[in-house]
C-alpha positions as CSV (number, residue, x, y, z in Angstrom):
1,L,-5.0,1.3,-1.0
2,Y,-5.7,1.0,2.7
3,N,-8.4,3.6,2.5
4,L,-10.2,1.6,-0.2
5,S,-10.1,-1.7,1.7
6,P,-11.8,-4.0,2.5
7,Q,-13.5,-3.4,-0.9
8,P,-11.8,-5.0,-4.0
9,V,-9.2,-2.7,-5.6
10,R,-7.4,-2.4,-8.9
11,P,-3.7,-1.4,-8.6
12,T,-2.0,-0.1,-11.7
13,L,1.7,-1.0,-12.1
14,D,4.3,1.2,-13.7
15,S,4.2,-1.2,-16.7
16,G,0.5,-0.3,-17.2
17,E,-0.7,-3.8,-16.1
18,T,-3.6,-3.8,-13.7
19,I,-4.5,-6.5,-11.1
20,D,-7.9,-6.9,-9.5
21,L,-7.4,-7.7,-5.8
22,E,-9.5,-8.7,-2.9
23,P,-7.7,-7.3,0.2
24,E,-7.1,-9.7,3.0
25,S,-4.9,-7.7,5.4
26,A,-3.1,-4.4,5.9
27,E,-0.5,-3.5,8.6
28,F,1.4,-0.3,9.4
29,F,4.8,-0.3,11.0
30,G,5.6,3.3,11.7
31,E,5.9,4.7,8.1
32,S,6.2,1.2,6.6
33,F,3.1,-0.5,5.1
34,Q,2.4,-4.1,4.1
35,A,-0.8,-5.6,2.7
36,E,-1.9,-8.8,1.1
37,G,-4.7,-9.6,-1.3
38,V,-5.8,-12.3,-3.7
39,S,-6.5,-12.2,-7.4
40,E,-8.1,-14.9,-9.4
41,D,-4.8,-16.8,-9.7
42,A,-2.4,-15.8,-6.9
43,T,-1.7,-14.1,-3.6
44,H,-0.1,-10.7,-3.8
45,R,1.8,-8.6,-1.3
46,L,2.2,-4.8,-1.4
47,V,5.0,-3.2,0.6
48,T,6.6,0.2,1.1
49,D,9.3,1.3,3.6
50,G,8.0,4.8,4.1
51,E,6.6,8.0,2.7
52,D,9.4,8.6,0.1
53,D,9.7,4.9,-1.0
54,P,7.6,3.4,-3.8
55,L,4.7,1.0,-3.2
56,L,5.8,-2.3,-4.7
57,I,3.6,-5.3,-5.5
58,A,4.8,-9.0,-5.6
59,R,3.1,-12.3,-6.5
60,E,3.6,-15.3,-4.3
61,S,5.3,-18.2,-6.1
62,A,6.7,-21.6,-5.0
63,D,10.1,-19.9,-4.4
64,G,8.8,-16.9,-2.4
65,W,7.7,-13.5,-3.8
66,D,8.3,-12.3,-7.3
67,V,8.3,-8.5,-7.5
68,L,6.0,-7.3,-10.4
69,G,6.7,-3.6,-10.2
70,E,5.8,-0.3,-8.6
71,V,2.1,0.6,-8.0
72,T,1.4,4.0,-9.6
73,A,-2.4,4.2,-8.9
74,V,-5.1,2.3,-7.1
75,E,-8.9,2.5,-7.7
76,A,-11.9,0.9,-6.1
77,I,-13.7,-1.8,-8.1
78,E,-17.4,-1.2,-8.2
């Protein structure tokens, strides 16, 4: 994901769902990674705690962040 930014990206979740995101930020903390981006209807956060942990994506809600699932692929949007 980070290598494709700042261009729009399309993560694919383990459920098969895809989300078109416009990346806004990306940060590394040692092996951990956190990024945020916006879709047409929400802000999303992507996080992983390290090399062996999955990349998860969540959607911002009024109550915080709702985890949508694991990201299994990311492609650039042309």
